[in-house]
TIVO-2410 file (N, C-alpha, C; in nm, 3 decimals):
# residues 145
REC num residu      c1      c2      c3 atome chaine
REC   1      G  -2.502   3.037   0.225     N      A
REC   1      G  -2.452   2.953   0.170    CA      A
REC   1      G  -2.492   2.794   0.234     C      A
REC   2      K  -2.475   2.661   0.138     N      A
REC   2      K  -2.544   2.595   0.203    CA      A
REC   2      K  -2.443   2.482   0.146     C      A
REC   3      A  -2.416   2.363   0.275     N      A
REC   3      A  -2.297   2.255   0.221    CA      A
REC   3      A  -2.385   2.137   0.369     C      A
REC   4      E  -2.407   1.999   0.261     N      A
REC   4      E  -2.513   1.912   0.335    CA      A
REC   4      E  -2.381   1.767   0.356     C      A
REC   5      K  -2.407   1.715   0.446     N      A
REC   5      K  -2.286   1.592   0.467    CA      A
REC   5      K  -2.145   1.641   0.472     C      A
REC   6      H  -2.115   1.766   0.545     N      A
REC   6      H  -2.016   1.778   0.528    CA      A
REC   6      H  -1.875   1.750   0.641     C      A
REC   7      T  -1.760   1.651   0.618     N      A
REC   7      T  -1.719   1.598   0.718    CA      A
REC   7      T  -1.587   1.696   0.778     C      A
REC   8      L  -1.604   1.711   0.929     N      A
REC   8      L  -1.540   1.814   1.022    CA      A
REC   8      L  -1.439   1.725   1.086     C      A
REC   9      E  -1.374   1.745   1.131     N      A
REC   9      E  -1.226   1.639   1.206    CA      A
REC   9      E  -1.228   1.786   1.292     C      A
REC  10      I  -1.252   1.728   1.435     N      A
REC  10      I  -1.221   1.785   1.547    CA      A
REC  10      I  -1.092   1.760   1.582     C      A
REC  11      G  -1.085   1.931   1.637     N      A
REC  11      G  -0.945   1.962   1.637    CA      A
REC  11      G  -0.858   1.996   1.527     C      A
REC  12      S  -0.893   2.033   1.381     N      A
REC  12      S  -0.838   2.079   1.256    CA      A
REC  12      S  -0.814   2.195   1.275     C      A
REC  13      G  -0.893   2.288   1.328     N      A
REC  13      G  -0.887   2.428   1.325    CA      A
REC  13      G  -0.936   2.441   1.141     C      A
REC  14      S  -1.027   2.341   1.090     N      A
REC  14      S  -1.037   2.408   0.950    CA      A
REC  14      S  -1.142   2.470   0.898     C      A
REC  15      F  -1.222   2.514   1.007     N      A
REC  15      F  -1.364   2.587   1.055    CA      A
REC  15      F  -1.354   2.743   1.069     C      A
REC  16      I  -1.442   2.868   1.112     N      A
REC  16      I  -1.464   2.949   1.229    CA      A
REC  16      I  -1.426   2.914   1.305     C      A
REC  17      P  -1.339   2.992   1.379     N      A
REC  17      P  -1.279   2.981   1.525    CA      A
REC  17      P  -1.430   2.953   1.600     C      A
REC  18      G  -1.494   2.890   1.694     N      A
REC  18      G  -1.598   2.879   1.767    CA      A
REC  18      G  -1.658   2.747   1.758     C      A
REC  19      F  -1.658   2.716   1.619     N      A
REC  19      F  -1.729   2.634   1.569    CA      A
REC  19      F  -1.728   2.498   1.631     C      A
REC  20      E  -1.604   2.422   1.612     N      A
REC  20      E  -1.565   2.293   1.686    CA      A
REC  20      E  -1.594   2.300   1.779     C      A
REC  21      D  -1.528   2.400   1.860     N      A
REC  21      D  -1.603   2.335   2.034    CA      A
REC  21      D  -1.768   2.344   2.037     C      A
REC  22      Q  -1.857   2.387   1.966     N      A
REC  22      Q  -2.003   2.416   1.976    CA      A
REC  22      Q  -2.068   2.284   1.892     C      A
REC  23      V  -1.945   2.204   1.848     N      A
REC  23      V  -1.986   2.104   1.843    CA      A
REC  23      V  -1.977   1.989   1.899     C      A
REC  24      I  -1.878   1.960   1.999     N      A
REC  24      I  -1.867   1.873   2.066    CA      A
REC  24      I  -1.949   1.829   2.168     C      A
REC  25      G  -2.001   1.748   2.187     N      A
REC  25      G  -2.128   1.735   2.265    CA      A
REC  25      G  -2.252   1.669   2.235     C      A
REC  26      M  -2.247   1.739   2.124     N      A
REC  26      M  -2.373   1.653   1.993    CA      A
REC  26      M  -2.414   1.554   1.956     C      A
REC  27      K  -2.557   1.458   1.974     N      A
REC  27      K  -2.527   1.355   1.888    CA      A
REC  27      K  -2.594   1.331   1.820     C      A
REC  28      Y  -2.551   1.184   1.777     N      A
REC  28      Y  -2.622   1.130   1.625    CA      A
REC  28      Y  -2.800   1.192   1.638     C      A
REC  29      D  -2.759   1.297   1.474     N      A
REC  29      D  -2.933   1.301   1.411    CA      A
REC  29      D  -2.991   1.484   1.514     C      A
REC  30      E  -2.871   1.507   1.576     N      A
REC  30      E  -2.911   1.622   1.684    CA      A
REC  30      E  -2.916   1.701   1.592     C      A
REC  31      E  -2.993   1.875   1.628     N      A
REC  31      E  -2.990   1.968   1.540    CA      A
REC  31      E  -2.943   2.092   1.615     C      A
REC  32      K  -2.880   2.161   1.571     N      A
REC  32      K  -2.832   2.255   1.637    CA      A
REC  32      K  -2.778   2.374   1.584     C      A
REC  33      D  -2.874   2.528   1.639     N      A
REC  33      D  -2.822   2.632   1.556    CA      A
REC  33      D  -2.653   2.692   1.631     C      A
REC  34      I  -2.566   2.658   1.552     N      A
REC  34      I  -2.397   2.758   1.588    CA      A
REC  34      I  -2.392   2.918   1.546     C      A
REC  35      T  -2.355   2.956   1.639     N      A
REC  35      T  -2.355   3.085   1.583    CA      A
REC  35      T  -2.176   3.166   1.661     C      A
REC  36      V  -2.125   3.169   1.547     N      A
REC  36      V  -1.951   3.240   1.510    CA      A
REC  36      V  -1.928   3.358   1.452     C      A
REC  37      T  -1.819   3.445   1.502     N      A
REC  37      T  -1.832   3.519   1.377    CA      A
REC  37      T  -1.663   3.506   1.333     C      A
REC  38      F  -1.664   3.541   1.249     N      A
REC  38      F  -1.637   3.546   1.113    CA      A
REC  38      F  -1.512   3.660   1.175     C      A
REC  39      P  -1.310   3.549   1.148     N      A
REC  39      P  -1.249   3.674   1.185    CA      A
REC  39      P  -1.266   3.836   1.106     C      A
REC  40      E  -1.192   3.908   1.162     N      A
REC  40      E  -1.196   4.012   1.096    CA      A
REC  40      E  -1.135   4.017   0.930     C      A
REC  41      S  -1.004   3.905   0.934     N      A
REC  41      S  -0.912   3.922   0.784    CA      A
REC  41      S  -1.020   3.807   0.710     C      A
REC  42      Y  -1.130   3.742   0.689     N      A
REC  42      Y  -1.156   3.685   0.649    CA      A
REC  42      Y  -1.158   3.726   0.521     C      A
REC  43      Q  -1.151   3.598   0.408     N      A
REC  43      Q  -1.110   3.699   0.241    CA      A
REC  43      Q  -1.286   3.717   0.230     C      A
REC  44      A  -1.347   3.644   0.232     N      A
REC  44      A  -1.464   3.710   0.216    CA      A
REC  44      A  -1.508   3.877   0.269     C      A
REC  45      E  -1.480   3.954   0.156     N      A
REC  45      E  -1.528   4.061   0.279    CA      A
REC  45      E  -1.719   4.097   0.306     C      A
REC  46      H  -1.799   4.054   0.235     N      A
REC  46      H  -1.925   4.028   0.350    CA      A
REC  46      H  -1.955   4.002   0.463     C      A
REC  47      L  -1.862   3.893   0.466     N      A
REC  47      L  -1.848   3.740   0.575    CA      A
REC  47      L  -1.761   3.837   0.757     C      A
REC  48      A  -1.650   3.906   0.652     N      A
REC  48      A  -1.509   3.983   0.738    CA      A
REC  48      A  -1.627   4.033   0.864     C      A
REC  49      G  -1.559   4.011   1.006     N      A
REC  49      G  -1.666   4.026   1.133    CA      A
REC  49      G  -1.786   4.028   1.136     C      A
REC  50      A  -1.845   3.937   1.079     N      A
REC  50      A  -1.954   3.899   1.060    CA      A
REC  50      A  -2.051   3.794   1.191     C      A
REC  51      E  -2.111   3.853   1.204     N      A
REC  51      E  -2.166   3.725   1.339    CA      A
REC  51      E  -2.296   3.613   1.261     C      A
REC  52      V  -2.244   3.479   1.253     N      A
REC  52      V  -2.328   3.406   1.169    CA      A
REC  52      V  -2.440   3.298   1.260     C      A
REC  53      V  -2.549   3.296   1.228     N      A
REC  53      V  -2.548   3.106   1.290    CA      A
REC  53      V  -2.570   3.041   1.133     C      A
REC  54      F  -2.503   2.917   1.188     N      A
REC  54      F  -2.515   2.730   1.116    CA      A
REC  54      F  -2.576   2.667   1.154     C      A
REC  55      K  -2.731   2.614   1.075     N      A
REC  55      K  -2.802   2.534   1.116    CA      A
REC  55      K  -2.699   2.427   1.127     C      A
REC  56      V  -2.686   2.334   1.203     N      A
REC  56      V  -2.587   2.202   1.209    CA      A
REC  56      V  -2.708   2.058   1.239     C      A
REC  57      K  -2.664   1.999   1.171     N      A
REC  57      K  -2.753   1.874   1.182    CA      A
REC  57      K  -2.646   1.694   1.211     C      A
REC  58      L  -2.592   1.677   1.309     N      A
REC  58      L  -2.481   1.550   1.343    CA      A
REC  58      L  -2.535   1.447   1.287     C      A
REC  59      H  -2.479   1.412   1.143     N      A
REC  59      H  -2.513   1.326   1.083    CA      A
REC  59      H  -2.443   1.111   1.092     C      A
REC  60      E  -2.319   1.193   1.178     N      A
REC  60      E  -2.210   1.077   1.204    CA      A
REC  60      E  -2.115   1.078   1.261     C      A
REC  61      I  -2.094   1.017   1.393     N      A
REC  61      I  -1.942   1.047   1.384    CA      A
REC  61      I  -1.880   0.931   1.411     C      A
REC  62      Q  -1.741   0.959   1.334     N      A
REC  62      Q  -1.622   0.866   1.304    CA      A
REC  62      Q  -1.520   0.874   1.404     C      A
REC  63      E  -1.416   0.778   1.402     N      A
REC  63      E  -1.315   0.762   1.521    CA      A
REC  63      E  -1.206   0.745   1.420     C      A
REC  64      R  -1.083   0.796   1.408     N      A
REC  64      R  -0.965   0.763   1.326    CA      A
REC  64      R  -0.929   0.663   1.433     C      A
REC  65      A  -0.845   0.584   1.400     N      A
REC  65      A  -0.807   0.443   1.473    CA      A
REC  65      A  -0.669   0.419   1.322     C      A
REC  66      A  -0.577   0.351   1.449     N      A
REC  66      A  -0.451   0.366   1.412    CA      A
REC  66      A  -0.507   0.238   1.303     C      A
REC  67      A  -0.410   0.182   1.215     N      A
REC  67      A  -0.463   0.062   1.101    CA      A
REC  67      A  -0.357  -0.042   1.154     C      A
REC  68      E  -0.457  -0.177   1.150     N      A
REC  68      E  -0.373  -0.252   1.234    CA      A
REC  68      E  -0.294  -0.371   1.098     C      A
REC  69      I  -0.136  -0.353   1.169     N      A
REC  69      I  -0.056  -0.484   1.019    CA      A
REC  69      I  -0.092  -0.602   1.010     C      A
REC  70      D  -0.119  -0.636   0.943     N      A
REC  70      D  -0.159  -0.776   0.926    CA      A
REC  70      D  -0.167  -0.780   0.761     C      A
REC  71      D  -0.159  -0.922   0.687     N      A
REC  71      D  -0.187  -0.957   0.580    CA      A
REC  71      D  -0.284  -0.888   0.476     C      A
REC  72      E  -0.387  -0.850   0.568     N      A
REC  72      E  -0.493  -0.763   0.523    CA      A
REC  72      E  -0.432  -0.646   0.451     C      A
REC  73      F  -0.381  -0.580   0.573     N      A
REC  73      F  -0.359  -0.440   0.569    CA      A
REC  73      F  -0.199  -0.450   0.425     C      A
REC  74      A  -0.149  -0.528   0.453     N      A
REC  74      A   0.001  -0.563   0.331    CA      A
REC  74      A  -0.072  -0.566   0.199     C      A
REC  75      K  -0.209  -0.614   0.175     N      A
REC  75      K  -0.310  -0.696   0.080    CA      A
REC  75      K  -0.341  -0.538  -0.026     C      A
REC  76      K  -0.388  -0.420   0.088     N      A
REC  76      K  -0.407  -0.362   0.004    CA      A
REC  76      K  -0.276  -0.239   0.014     C      A
REC  77      M  -0.170  -0.238   0.109     N      A
REC  77      M  -0.094  -0.163   0.031    CA      A
REC  77      M   0.010  -0.236  -0.090     C      A
REC  78      L  -0.030  -0.358  -0.109     N      A
REC  78      L   0.061  -0.434  -0.234    CA      A
REC  78      L  -0.073  -0.488  -0.341     C      A
REC  79      P  -0.160  -0.421  -0.384     N      A
REC  79      P  -0.241  -0.488  -0.482    CA      A
REC  79      P  -0.178  -0.517  -0.580     C      A
REC  80      Q  -0.072  -0.521  -0.650     N      A
REC  80      Q  -0.040  -0.595  -0.787    CA      A
REC  80      Q   0.048  -0.701  -0.713     C      A
REC  81      E   0.030  -0.760  -0.606     N      A
REC  81      E   0.125  -0.822  -0.558    CA      A
REC  81      E   0.061  -1.002  -0.518     C      A
REC  82      E   0.043  -1.097  -0.591     N      A
REC  82      E  -0.057  -1.194  -0.554    CA      A
REC  82      E  -0.021  -1.280  -0.388     C      A
REC  83      G  -0.135  -1.251  -0.306     N      A
REC  83      G  -0.028  -1.299  -0.162    CA      A
REC  83      G   0.007  -1.205  -0.081     C      A
REC  84      A   0.006  -1.126  -0.074     N      A
REC  84      A   0.115  -1.031  -0.025    CA      A
REC  84      A   0.100  -1.044   0.157     C      A
REC  85      T   0.189  -1.032   0.203     N      A
REC  85      T   0.176  -1.082   0.319    CA      A
REC  85      T   0.270  -0.937   0.380     C      A
REC  86      V   0.246  -0.953   0.535     N      A
REC  86      V   0.303  -0.803   0.611    CA      A
REC  86      V   0.493  -0.866   0.639     C      A
REC  87      D   0.552  -0.982   0.599     N      A
REC  87      D   0.665  -0.991   0.571    CA      A
REC  87      D   0.704  -0.958   0.407     C      A
REC  88      M   0.631  -0.921   0.293     N      A
REC  88      M   0.649  -0.895   0.196    CA      A
REC  88      M   0.645  -0.733   0.185     C      A
REC  89      L   0.591  -0.668   0.291     N      A
REC  89      L   0.563  -0.569   0.296    CA      A
REC  89      L   0.673  -0.495   0.362     C      A
REC  90      K   0.743  -0.560   0.472     N      A
REC  90      K   0.866  -0.524   0.502    CA      A
REC  90      K   0.971  -0.502   0.430     C      A
REC  91      E   0.968  -0.612   0.356     N      A
REC  91      E   1.056  -0.622   0.270    CA      A
REC  91      E   1.050  -0.522   0.118     C      A
REC  92      K   0.964  -0.517   0.113     N      A
REC  92      K   0.959  -0.404   0.006    CA      A
REC  92      K   0.979  -0.274   0.038     C      A
REC  93      L   0.937  -0.221   0.137     N      A
REC  93      L   0.987  -0.104   0.238    CA      A
REC  93      L   1.074  -0.060   0.299     C      A
REC  94      K   1.179  -0.200   0.282     N      A
REC  94      K   1.342  -0.164   0.312    CA      A
REC  94      K   1.414  -0.148   0.138     C      A
REC  95      E   1.393  -0.269   0.088     N      A
REC  95      E   1.448  -0.206  -0.037    CA      A
REC  95      E   1.380  -0.069  -0.044     C      A
REC  96      Q   1.294  -0.037  -0.071     N      A
REC  96      Q   1.225   0.128  -0.112    CA      A
REC  96      Q   1.339   0.217  -0.013     C      A
REC  97      L   1.357   0.195   0.080     N      A
REC  97      L   1.426   0.301   0.169    CA      A
REC  97      L   1.566   0.283   0.129     C      A
REC  98      K   1.640   0.209   0.102     N      A
REC  98      K   1.773   0.134   0.069    CA      A
REC  98      K   1.770   0.219  -0.089     C      A
REC  99      A   1.683   0.209  -0.157     N      A
REC  99      A   1.683   0.258  -0.280    CA      A
REC  99      A   1.693   0.406  -0.273     C      A
REC 100      E   1.595   0.500  -0.213     N      A
REC 100      E   1.621   0.618  -0.150    CA      A
REC 100      E   1.728   0.666  -0.077     C      A
REC 101      K   1.802   0.597   0.007     N      A
REC 101      K   1.892   0.655   0.049    CA      A
REC 101      K   2.047   0.616  -0.021     C      A
REC 102      L   2.043   0.505  -0.090     N      A
REC 102      L   2.132   0.518  -0.194    CA      A
REC 102      L   2.185   0.652  -0.338     C      A
REC 103      S   2.046   0.652  -0.409     N      A
REC 103      S   1.956   0.781  -0.467    CA      A
REC 103      S   2.035   0.924  -0.405     C      A
REC 104      K   2.001   0.936  -0.264     N      A
REC 104      K   2.054   1.037  -0.184    CA      A
REC 104      K   2.154   1.061  -0.191     C      A
REC 105      Y   2.232   0.967  -0.126     N      A
REC 105      Y   2.437   0.937  -0.103    CA      A
REC 105      Y   2.457   1.011  -0.253     C      A
REC 106      Y   2.413   0.939  -0.392     N      A
REC 106      Y   2.477   0.996  -0.513    CA      A
REC 106      Y   2.458   1.164  -0.584     C      A
REC 107      N   2.304   1.202  -0.565     N      A
REC 107      N   2.256   1.246  -0.568    CA      A
REC 107      N   2.342   1.404  -0.456     C      A
REC 108      E   2.349   1.390  -0.355     N      A
REC 108      E   2.370   1.491  -0.237    CA      A
REC 108      E   2.504   1.476  -0.207     C      A
REC 109      E   2.612   1.355  -0.239     N      A
REC 109      E   2.722   1.381  -0.220    CA      A
REC 109      E   2.847   1.316  -0.299     C      A
REC 110      L   2.846   1.189  -0.384     N      A
REC 110      L   2.903   1.136  -0.532    CA      A
REC 110      L   2.867   1.191  -0.575     C      A
REC 111      K   2.795   1.276  -0.627     N      A
REC 111      K   2.788   1.330  -0.765    CA      A
REC 111      K   2.854   1.445  -0.783     C      A
REC 112      P   2.802   1.524  -0.641     N      A
REC 112      P   2.885   1.659  -0.655    CA      A
REC 112      P   3.093   1.658  -0.677     C      A
REC 113      A   3.037   1.578  -0.552     N      A
REC 113      A   3.281   1.536  -0.547    CA      A
REC 113      A   3.274   1.534  -0.638     C      A
REC 114      Y   3.210   1.423  -0.715     N      A
REC 114      Y   3.309   1.375  -0.905    CA      A
REC 114      Y   3.269   1.519  -0.964     C      A
REC 115      L   3.219   1.578  -0.954     N      A
REC 115      L   3.157   1.698  -1.084    CA      A
REC 115      L   3.278   1.836  -0.989     C      A
REC 116      E   3.305   1.842  -0.892     N      A
REC 116      E   3.414   1.956  -0.834    CA      A
REC 116      E   3.500   1.868  -0.845     C      A
REC 117      T   3.554   1.715  -0.902     N      A
REC 117      T   3.703   1.722  -0.902    CA      A
REC 117      T   3.697   1.700  -1.030     C      A
REC 118      L   3.627   1.713  -1.138     N      A
REC 118      L   3.637   1.705  -1.279    CA      A
REC 118      L   3.674   1.873  -1.309     C      A
REC 119      V   3.589   1.927  -1.263     N      A
REC 119      V   3.579   2.112  -1.277    CA      A
REC 119      V   3.732   2.164  -1.224     C      A
REC 120      E   3.782   2.137  -1.112     N      A
REC 120      E   3.960   2.118  -1.040    CA      A
REC 120      E   4.070   2.054  -1.193     C      A
REC 121      K   4.012   1.949  -1.197     N      A
REC 121      K   4.121   1.893  -1.298    CA      A
REC 121      K   4.146   1.877  -1.466     C      A
REC 122      I   4.053   1.910  -1.487     N      A
REC 122      I   4.002   1.903  -1.648    CA      A
REC 122      I   3.925   2.033  -1.707     C      A
REC 123      D   3.988   2.112  -1.801     N      A
REC 123      D   3.991   2.241  -1.821    CA      A
REC 123      D   3.908   2.221  -1.965     C      A
REC 124      F   3.767   2.218  -2.010     N      A
REC 124      F   3.702   2.193  -2.114    CA      A
REC 124      F   3.526   2.288  -2.091     C      A
REC 125      A   3.484   2.281  -2.244     N      A
REC 125      A   3.391   2.398  -2.265    CA      A
REC 125      A   3.261   2.254  -2.205     C      A
REC 126      V   3.182   2.316  -2.156     N      A
REC 126      V   3.071   2.234  -2.102    CA      A
REC 126      V   2.958   2.272  -2.241     C      A
REC 127      P   2.899   2.183  -2.298     N      A
REC 127      P   2.771   2.232  -2.391    CA      A
REC 127      P   2.646   2.318  -2.268     C      A
REC 128      S   2.532   2.399  -2.346     N      A
REC 128      S   2.505   2.488  -2.322    CA      A
REC 128      S   2.385   2.384  -2.248     C      A
REC 129      S   2.360   2.310  -2.315     N      A
REC 129      S   2.200   2.183  -2.239    CA      A
REC 129      S   2.256   2.116  -2.164     C      A
REC 130      V   2.378   2.058  -2.171     N      A
REC 130      V   2.395   2.012  -2.009    CA      A
REC 130      V   2.391   2.068  -1.915     C      A
REC 131      L   2.473   2.234  -1.943     N      A
REC 131      L   2.450   2.294  -1.853    CA      A
REC 131      L   2.333   2.333  -1.791     C      A
REC 132      E   2.249   2.358  -1.845     N      A
REC 132      E   2.079   2.453  -1.825    CA      A
REC 132      E   1.982   2.280  -1.778     C      A
REC 133      Q   2.102   2.149  -1.865     N      A
REC 133      Q   1.995   2.060  -1.757    CA      A
REC 133      Q   2.046   2.085  -1.629     C      A
REC 134      E   2.155   2.079  -1.598     N      A
REC 134      E   2.224   2.016  -1.432    CA      A
REC 134      E   2.138   2.118  -1.375     C      A
REC 135      I   2.180   2.251  -1.363     N      A
REC 135      I   2.065   2.392  -1.356    CA      A
REC 135      I   1.899   2.338  -1.326     C      A
REC 136      N   1.877   2.281  -1.404     N      A
REC 136      N   1.703   2.259  -1.357    CA      A
REC 136      N   1.735   2.165  -1.270     C      A
REC 137      Q   1.827   2.065  -1.250     N      A
REC 137      Q   1.827   1.943  -1.186    CA      A
REC 137      Q   1.803   1.953  -1.002     C      A
REC 138      V   1.912   2.074  -1.045     N      A
REC 138      V   1.936   2.108  -0.867    CA      A
REC 138      V   1.812   2.201  -0.830     C      A
REC 139      L   1.735   2.269  -0.953     N      A
REC 139      L   1.659   2.358  -0.855    CA      A
REC 139      L   1.544   2.316  -0.827     C      A
REC 140      N   1.503   2.213  -0.932     N      A
REC 140      N   1.415   2.100  -0.906    CA      A
REC 140      N   1.423   2.024  -0.743     C      A
REC 141      T   1.539   2.023  -0.721     N      A
REC 141      T   1.535   1.947  -0.607    CA      A
REC 141      T   1.556   2.011  -0.470     C      A
REC 142      Q   1.599   2.157  -0.522     N      A
REC 142      Q   1.542   2.230  -0.402    CA      A
REC 142      Q   1.436   2.254  -0.360     C      A
REC 143      I   1.374   2.282  -0.479     N      A
REC 143      I   1.212   2.340  -0.463    CA      A
REC 143      I   1.154   2.244  -0.385     C      A
REC 144      R   1.163   2.077  -0.454     N      A
REC 144      R   1.113   1.981  -0.345    CA      A
REC 144      R   1.147   2.008  -0.236     C      A
REC 145      E   1.293   2.005  -0.154     N      A
REC 145      E   1.266   2.055  -0.025    CA      A
REC 145      E   1.250   2.126   0.044     C      A
***
């Protein structure tokens, strides 16, 4: 197979064991043969346990850096807001966290308590469509968690 200009994050463990170790220390535009052995459990049977040589050329080195939290960052995070600022971003985040907390409180505490009280105090037949909808919502919530 062949791949060109593939991005590799050192430390990700996303390549065959031993590959990343041999990339470390390479210089821009350096070419190198990297020899690795595919794990015995590799999904492609014809490569499982095989020793292979990759011809590698280092095109670019990138460094991941933390984003600077400034008005430019706020504008990127809030593209729909004209003149977005860090203060606007903080306020939006506070509102979002508050809404999520309120929703969680309602869905996980308040609603179940009300339903439990209703079941204890009132004796009536629940339409099957309502029951199915409630079961689906509970199942979907559990799957997401």
